[in-house]
C-alpha positions in Angstrom: 22.9 -29.6 -9.0 22.3 -29.1 -5.1 19.2 -29.1 -3.3 20.1 -25.5 -2.1 20.7 -24.8 -5.8 17.5 -26.0 -6.9 15.7 -23.6 -4.4 17.4 -20.5 -5.2 16.2 -20.4 -9.2 12.4 -20.5 -8.7 10.6 -17.5 -8.9 7.1 -16.8 -7.5 5.9 -14.0 -5.0 5.7 -14.0 -1.6 3.0 -11.8 0.6 4.7 -10.6 3.6 2.6 -9.2 6.5 5.4 -6.5 7.1 6.0 -5.4 11.0 6.2 -2.0 12.0 9.7 -0.5 12.3 11.3 -1.2 9.4 10.9 -0.4 5.4 10.2 -2.4 2.8 13.8 -2.4 1.7 14.6 -3.9 4.9 12.1 -6.8 4.1 13.5 -7.1 0.2 17.0 -7.7 1.9 15.9 -10.6 4.5 13.8 -11.8 1.5 17.1 -11.7 -0.2 19.0 -13.5 2.3 16.5 -16.1 3.1 16.2 -17.3 -0.8 20.3 -16.7 -1.4 18.9 -14.3 -4.7 19.7 -11.0 -5.9 17.0 -10.4 -8.0 14.3 -9.5 -5.2 11.8 -6.7 -5.2 8.8 -5.2 -3.8 5.2 -4.2 -5.1 4.2 -0.8 -3.3 6.0 0.5 -0.6 5.2 0.9 3.3 6.7 3.3 5.3 8.3 2.0 8.6 5.3 3.0 10.7 3.0 1.6 8.4 2.0 -2.2 8.6 0.3 -4.8 6.4 0.6 -6.4 3.2 3.9 -5.9 1.0 4.0 -8.1 -2.2 7.7 -9.5 -2.9 8.8 -10.7 -6.3 11.6 -12.9 -6.5 13.4 -14.5 -10.1 11.2 -13.7 -13.1 8.2 -12.8 -10.1 9.7 -9.3 -10.4 8.6 -9.1 -13.7 5.0 -8.8 -12.5 5.8 -6.4 -9.9 5.1 -3.5 -12.4 1.4 -4.8 -13.0 0.9 -5.1 -9.2 1.3 -2.0 -7.9 -1.3 0.1 -10.6 -4.0 -2.2 -8.5 -6.4 -1.3 -5.8 -5.6 -1.4 -2.4 -7.1 -1.2 0.8 -6.2 0.4 4.6 -7.7 0.4 7.9 -5.9 3.4 9.7 -6.5 5.7 12.7 -7.0 9.8 12.0 -6.1 11.9 15.1 -8.5 15.0 14.8 -7.5 18.5 16.9 -3.7 17.9 15.9 -1.5 18.4 13.3 1.7 16.9 12.0 4.6 18.0 9.6 4.7 14.7 8.2 1.0 14.0 8.4 1.5 11.4 10.5 2.8 10.6 14.2 7.2 10.9 12.9 6.8 14.4 12.5 6.2 17.6 14.6 2.8 17.2 16.0 1.1 21.1 17.0 -2.3 21.6 18.7 -4.9 23.1 16.4 -8.2 22.9 18.1 -8.7 21.0 21.3 -11.7 18.7 19.7 -14.4 16.5 21.6 -16.9 13.9 19.8 -21.1 14.6 20.9 -23.9 13.3 20.2 -25.9 15.1 17.7 -28.6 16.6 20.3 -26.0 18.0 22.4 -24.0 19.5 19.6 -26.5 22.9 18.9 -28.6 24.8 20.7 -32.2 25.5 20.0 -31.5 27.9 18.0 -29.0 26.0 15.5 -26.4 27.7 17.2 -22.7 25.3 17.6 -22.2 24.9 21.5 -18.7 25.2 22.9 -16.9 24.6 25.9 -14.0 27.2 25.9 -11.8 27.0 22.8 -12.8 23.3 22.3 -14.4 22.3 19.2 -17.4 20.2 19.4 -17.6 17.4 16.8 -20.6 14.8 15.9 -20.0 11.5 13.7 -22.2 12.7 11.6 -20.4 15.9 10.9 -17.3 13.5 10.1 -19.2 11.4 7.9 -20.8 13.9 6.0 -17.4 16.0 5.3 -15.7 12.4 3.8 -18.7 11.8 1.5 -18.7 15.2 0.2 -15.0 16.1 -0.3 -12.9 12.5 0.3 -14.5 10.1 -1.8 -15.0 9.2 -5.6 -12.6 11.2 -7.8 -10.7 13.8 -6.0 -7.7 15.7 -6.4 -5.1 15.0 -3.5 -2.0 16.8 -3.0 0.6 14.7 -1.3 2.3 14.9 1.9 5.9 17.0 1.4 7.4 13.9 2.9 6.3 11.5 0.7 8.8 9.8 -1.7 7.2 12.0 -4.5 10.0 12.9 -6.9 11.0 16.5 -7.3 13.8 17.7 -9.8 15.3 14.7 -9.6 14.9 13.9 -5.8 12.6 12.9 -3.4 10.3 15.4 -1.4 11.0 13.9 2.0 14.5 14.9 1.4 14.0 18.5 0.7 11.6 18.3 3.4 14.1 17.4 6.3 16.9 20.1 4.6 14.2 22.6 5.9 13.4 23.3 2.1 9.8 24.6 0.7 8.4 22.2 -1.0 5.2 22.7 -2.9 3.8 19.1 -4.3 0.8 20.1 -7.2 -2.4 18.4 -6.6 -3.0 14.9 -8.4 -6.3 12.6 -9.1 -7.2 9.9 -7.4 -9.8 7.7 -6.7 -11.2 6.7 -3.4 -13.7 3.9 -3.3 -14.3 3.7 0.0 -14.1 5.8 3.3 -15.7 4.5 6.3 -15.9 5.2 9.8 -15.5 1.7 11.6 -15.0 3.6 15.1 -14.8 7.1 16.6 -14.2 7.8 20.2 -12.3 10.6 22.5 -9.2 10.8 23.6 -6.2 12.7 24.9 -3.0 13.6 23.7 -0.1 15.9 24.9 -0.3 19.3 23.8 2.1 20.4 21.3 4.0 17.3 21.1 5.7 18.1 24.3 7.3 15.8 27.0 4.5 13.2 27.8 5.9 13.0 31.4 3.1 14.3 34.4 4.1 18.0 33.9 2.9 17.6 30.5 -0.1 19.4 29.4 -2.9 17.4 27.5 -5.8 18.2 25.5 -8.8 16.2 24.3 -8.4 15.3 20.5 -10.8 12.7 18.7 -9.4 9.0 17.2 -11.1 8.1 14.0 -10.4 4.5 12.9 -11.2 4.1 9.3 -11.2 1.9 6.1 -10.0 3.2 3.0 -10.1 1.4 -0.4 -8.3 3.6 -3.0 -6.3 3.9 -6.3 -2.9 3.5 -6.9 -1.1 6.9 -5.7 -3.3 7.7 -2.8 -1.9 8.8 0.1 -3.7 8.0 3.5 -1.5 10.5 5.2 -2.9 13.3 3.2 -6.7 11.7 3.6 -6.5 12.2 7.3 -4.7 15.6 6.9 -7.3 16.8 4.6 -10.1 15.8 6.8 -8.6 17.9 9.7 -8.3 20.9 7.8 -11.9 20.7 6.1 -13.5 20.4 10.0 -11.3 23.0 10.8 -9.5 20.9 13.4 -6.7 19.5 12.4 -5.6 15.8 11.4 -2.8 13.7 11.1 -2.3 9.8 11.0 -1.6 7.6 14.3 -1.9 4.1 12.5 -1.9 2.9 9.1 -2.1 -0.7 8.0 -2.3 -2.0 4.5 -4.7 -5.3 4.1 -5.1 -5.5 0.6 -3.2 -4.9 -2.9 -5.4 -5.8 -5.7 -6.4 -9.9 -5.6 -3.6 -10.3 -3.0 -5.8 -9.6 0.5 -5.2 -10.4 4.1 -8.5 -11.8 4.7 -8.6 -14.3 1.9 -9.1 -17.6 3.3 -7.1 -19.0 0.5 -4.0 -16.7 1.2 -3.9 -16.2 4.8 -2.3 -19.5 5.3 0.6 -18.5 2.7 1.7 -15.1 4.5 5.0 -14.7 5.9 5.1 -12.9 9.0 8.3 -10.9 10.2 9.4 -8.6 13.1 11.5 -6.0 13.5 15.5 -6.5 15.3 17.5 -4.1 16.5 21.4 -4.3 15.1 24.0 -2.2 16.2 26.8 -1.1 13.9 29.6 1.4 13.3 29.1 3.7 10.4 32.1 5.5 8.7 33.1 8.1 11.0 33.5 5.7 13.3 30.0 6.4 15.8 27.8 3.4 16.4 24.5 3.2 15.6 21.4 0.9 16.2 18.8 0.3 13.6 16.3 -1.9 12.9 16.4 -5.3 10.4 13.4 -7.0 9.2 13.8 -10.8 10.0 11.4 -13.5 8.8 9.5 -15.7 11.4 9.9 -18.6 9.3 12.8 -20.6 8.2 14.2 -19.9 4.8 13.3 -24.0 3.8 9.4 -22.7 4.6 9.4 -20.2 1.9 9.5 -22.5 -0.7 5.7 -23.9 0.8 4.7 -20.5 1.2 5.7 -18.5 -1.9 3.3 -18.7 -5.0 3.9 -20.0 -8.1 4.1 -17.7 -11.4 0.6 -19.4 -12.4 -0.6 -18.6 -8.8 0.5 -15.4 -9.1 -0.8 -14.6 -12.5 -4.0 -15.6 -11.7 -4.5 -13.0 -8.7 -2.3 -10.4 -11.1 -4.1 -10.6 -14.5 -7.0 -12.3 -17.0 -5.0 -15.2 -18.1 -4.9 -17.1 -21.8 -4.7 -20.8 -22.1 -2.1 -21.7 -25.3 -1.1 -25.0 -27.1 2.7 -25.7 -26.9 3.1 -24.3 -30.6 2.1 -21.1 -29.8 3.8 -21.2 -26.4 7.3 -21.5 -28.6 5.8 -18.8 -31.2 5.4 -16.3 -28.3 8.8 -16.8 -27.0 10.2 -16.1 -30.0 8.1 -12.8 -30.7 5.3 -14.0 -32.8 2.2 -12.7 -32.8 -1.3 -14.7 -31.6 -4.5 -14.3 -32.7 -6.9 -12.5 -30.6 -9.4 -15.2 -30.6 -8.4 -17.2 -27.6 -10.1 -17.5 -24.7 -9.8 -15.3 -22.0 -10.3 -15.9 -18.2 -10.6 -12.6 -16.4 -10.0 -11.6 -12.8 -11.8 -8.7 -10.8 -9.2 -6.3 -10.3 -7.3 -5.8 -13.8 -6.6 -3.7 -16.7 -7.7 -5.5 -19.2 -10.8 -5.6 -20.3 -12.8 -8.9 -21.2 -15.4 -9.4 -23.7 -16.6 -10.5 -27.1 -13.7 -8.1 -28.7 -11.3 -10.3 -26.4 -8.4 -8.5 -24.7 -9.1 -5.1 -25.3 -6.3 -2.9 -24.7 -5.1 -4.0 -21.7 -2.4 -7.5 -20.8 -3.0 -11.0 -19.5 -0.6 -13.8 -19.3 0.2 -16.7 -21.5 0.0 -20.3 -19.7 0.3 -24.0 -20.8 -2.4 -25.4 -19.1 -1.1 -29.1 -19.2 1.9 -27.8 -17.2 0.6 -24.7 -15.4 4.2 -22.9 -17.2 3.5 -19.2 -17.6 5.0 -18.4 -20.9 4.9 -14.7 -20.9 2.5 -11.7 -20.9 0.7 -10.2 -24.2 -0.9 -7.5 -24.8 -3.7 -6.8 -27.8 -2.9 -5.3 -31.4 -5.7 -4.0 -33.0 -8.6 -6.1 -33.0 -7.0 -9.5 -33.8 -3.5 -10.0 -32.8 -1.9 -10.4 -29.0 1.9 -9.5 -29.1 4.0 -10.6 -26.3 5.7 -7.7 -24.4 7.0 -10.4 -21.8 8.0 -13.7 -22.1 9.9 -16.6 -19.7 11.9 -19.1 -20.3 10.8 -22.7 -20.8 
């Protein structure tokens, strides 16, 4: 077998720092080309206007993606207060709701407690912004996704219906916001109602709020920006979004940082079926294909960051691959971001990865059955 063929048959994960201007699928396409593999996927979509952590699975690593996508996530974002957007981000049609200015606490009110006003400009303080976040946008909340989200309505994505001009009504759903911290807030100016940004355009004062958010899966950061502006009565939408962490795949992890693969967007011209020449961006990896083997995480490294792991013997490994169950008394090595409960009763109701300590080979994923047995739910060939 050729050296190239050996490289294309391994399995694992690659952590990509997705650039702006391309879709998550564009990054998957670039990875397929570099790895010469079709079996490539990602754990959790990032919009083209968002950057950051995109976990890519290849080979048998794709079987881990459904477990990774359910982990908690962290984001850094900028919320613009004073305007709103049809898409709740900078891609939509922007309209002015209430020009806003950040002021010090002592300048916000008159001695008798009335709010100061400057014409139709709303005067807000950092304390007011943080209070609304604390009271309404942290902990367990009910969130309505953006009508331009990928939520399915009668089998179709909500954004498809919204782009066709149809009314999209989405139900609120429970999400958990573990952290919503204001990092920096400052006054800025914006073009009124999204008009021509030329010299003749009218500008208005707005407030840009840089935040860090830690949340459960299914949370829409765009909706948090929209709801913060709505609760303050001035409108709000996202101008920047960057995902910094998915579970234990963290850009600030010193051990992982040297393994992260960066990429950039590159315009590509093509002719569609109607003979019209169009230009779209494609994702281009910033490293050579040969370097991916050194940057990728092995299956064992991948499961260590995804779920608890259980060491099994050669005999147990063979039994698992044949679909047999194992006693639950095996010792469990836990990580801090998984669905599994580890304690005196073993693995509880969650899942774990079984591996052979002599070789580091991952045998499969097991789940508890009652209080005494583990059954294989996914197995990998030896």
